[in-house]
C-alpha positions in Angstrom: 174.1 -139.6 328.5 171.1 -137.4 329.1 170.3 -137.1 325.3 170.4 -140.9 325.0 168.1 -141.3 328.0 165.8 -138.6 326.6 165.7 -140.1 323.2 164.6 -143.4 324.7 161.8 -141.8 326.6 160.4 -139.8 323.7 157.2 -141.0 322.2 156.4 -138.4 319.5 157.4 -135.0 318.4 155.3 -132.4 316.6 157.8 -130.8 314.2 155.1 -128.9 312.3 154.4 -126.7 315.2 157.7 -124.9 315.2 157.2 -124.1 311.5 153.6 -122.8 311.9 153.9 -121.0 315.2 156.1 -118.7 317.3 156.5 -120.6 320.6 156.2 -118.3 323.6 156.0 -120.5 326.7 156.1 -124.2 327.5 154.2 -126.3 330.0 154.2 -130.0 331.0 150.9 -131.9 331.4 149.8 -135.4 332.2 147.2 -137.2 330.1 144.3 -139.4 331.1 144.6 -142.5 328.8 142.9 -145.8 328.4 144.8 -149.1 328.5 144.8 -149.7 324.8 146.1 -146.2 324.2 149.2 -146.8 326.4 149.9 -150.0 324.5 149.7 -148.2 321.2 152.0 -145.4 322.5 154.6 -148.0 323.5 154.4 -149.1 319.9 154.7 -145.5 318.6 151.3 -145.4 316.9 150.5 -141.7 317.4 150.2 -138.6 315.2 150.3 -135.2 316.8 150.6 -133.1 313.6 146.9 -132.0 313.6 146.4 -131.9 317.3 145.6 -128.8 319.5 144.6 -128.1 323.0 141.3 -126.4 324.1 140.2 -125.1 327.4 136.6 -125.8 328.3 134.8 -125.6 331.7 138.1 -124.7 333.3 139.9 -127.8 332.1 142.3 -128.5 329.3 141.6 -131.2 326.6 143.7 -132.6 323.7 141.8 -132.7 320.4 142.9 -134.2 317.1 145.7 -136.5 318.3 145.4 -139.8 316.6 146.4 -142.9 318.5 146.0 -145.9 316.3 144.8 -149.0 318.2 146.8 -152.2 318.0 144.7 -155.1 316.7 145.9 -157.3 319.5 145.4 -154.8 322.3 141.8 -153.7 321.6 139.8 -156.8 320.7 137.1 -156.5 323.3 136.1 -152.8 322.6 135.6 -150.4 319.8 138.4 -147.8 320.3 138.0 -144.2 319.1 141.4 -143.1 317.7 140.7 -139.4 317.8 138.8 -139.1 321.1 139.1 -136.0 323.3 141.7 -136.7 326.1 141.8 -134.7 329.3 145.1 -133.0 330.3 146.2 -132.8 333.9 147.5 -129.4 334.9 147.8 -127.5 338.2 145.0 -125.0 338.9 147.6 -122.1 338.8 148.9 -123.3 335.4 145.3 -123.6 334.1 144.4 -120.1 335.3 147.5 -118.7 333.6 146.7 -120.5 330.3 143.0 -119.5 330.4 144.0 -115.8 330.8 146.6 -115.8 328.0 144.5 -117.8 325.6 141.3 -115.8 326.0 142.7 -112.3 326.5 145.9 -112.3 324.6 145.0 -114.5 321.6 147.4 -117.3 322.1 146.9 -120.9 320.8 147.8 -124.0 322.8 149.6 -126.7 320.8 151.3 -130.0 321.8 155.0 -130.1 321.2 155.9 -133.6 322.2 154.8 -136.8 324.1 157.3 -138.6 326.4 157.6 -141.0 329.2 158.4 -139.8 332.7 158.5 -142.4 335.5 156.2 -144.7 333.6 153.7 -142.0 333.0 152.8 -140.3 329.7 153.6 -136.6 329.8 153.0 -134.0 327.1 154.9 -130.8 326.5 152.5 -128.1 325.3 153.2 -124.6 324.3 151.5 -121.2 324.2 152.0 -120.1 320.6 151.1 -117.4 318.2 150.5 -118.2 314.5 153.0 -117.3 311.9 152.1 -115.3 308.8 153.2 -116.5 305.3 156.1 -114.2 305.1 157.4 -115.4 308.5 157.3 -119.0 307.2 159.3 -117.9 304.2 161.9 -116.4 306.5 162.0 -119.7 308.4 162.6 -121.6 305.2 165.3 -119.2 304.1 167.1 -119.5 307.4 166.9 -123.3 307.4 168.3 -123.4 303.8 171.1 -121.0 304.8 172.0 -123.1 307.8 172.1 -126.3 305.6 174.3 -124.7 302.9 176.5 -123.2 305.6 177.0 -126.6 307.2 177.9 -128.0 303.7 180.4 -125.3 303.1 182.1 -125.9 306.5 182.1 -129.6 305.9 183.8 -129.2 302.4 186.3 -126.8 303.9 187.6 -129.4 306.4 
């Protein structure tokens, strides 16, 4: 039941992140959005694959996330699909993120967007970049899991 409920509340997943980065720690943040962006999110018109999070002036911002405007929802203004969006985090969480990003060389990347009590939330992660050989290992493991599942399916 919880997976069905979670599947209904999910807006977008960033599958590319788990291939490109080692995920260390995850955080939940709210987003400041405009009305047309919320309508577009309800329609699923978002792309998180090139998005990342920066910390500037002691605040966190989402860059590179594309929310495509609906033609019916944004007739009276000129929407910017890739504008910078502010993230809402506790001061303690922000201080922890600032320290780890600046001193320890981590990157902040968005993992997913979802609904929580009629609010848009984003799961973001502290991550370290993978080298090419690490990506090759990931591909090998994924292929092995796929072939192993095929073998087990054919056995039964």
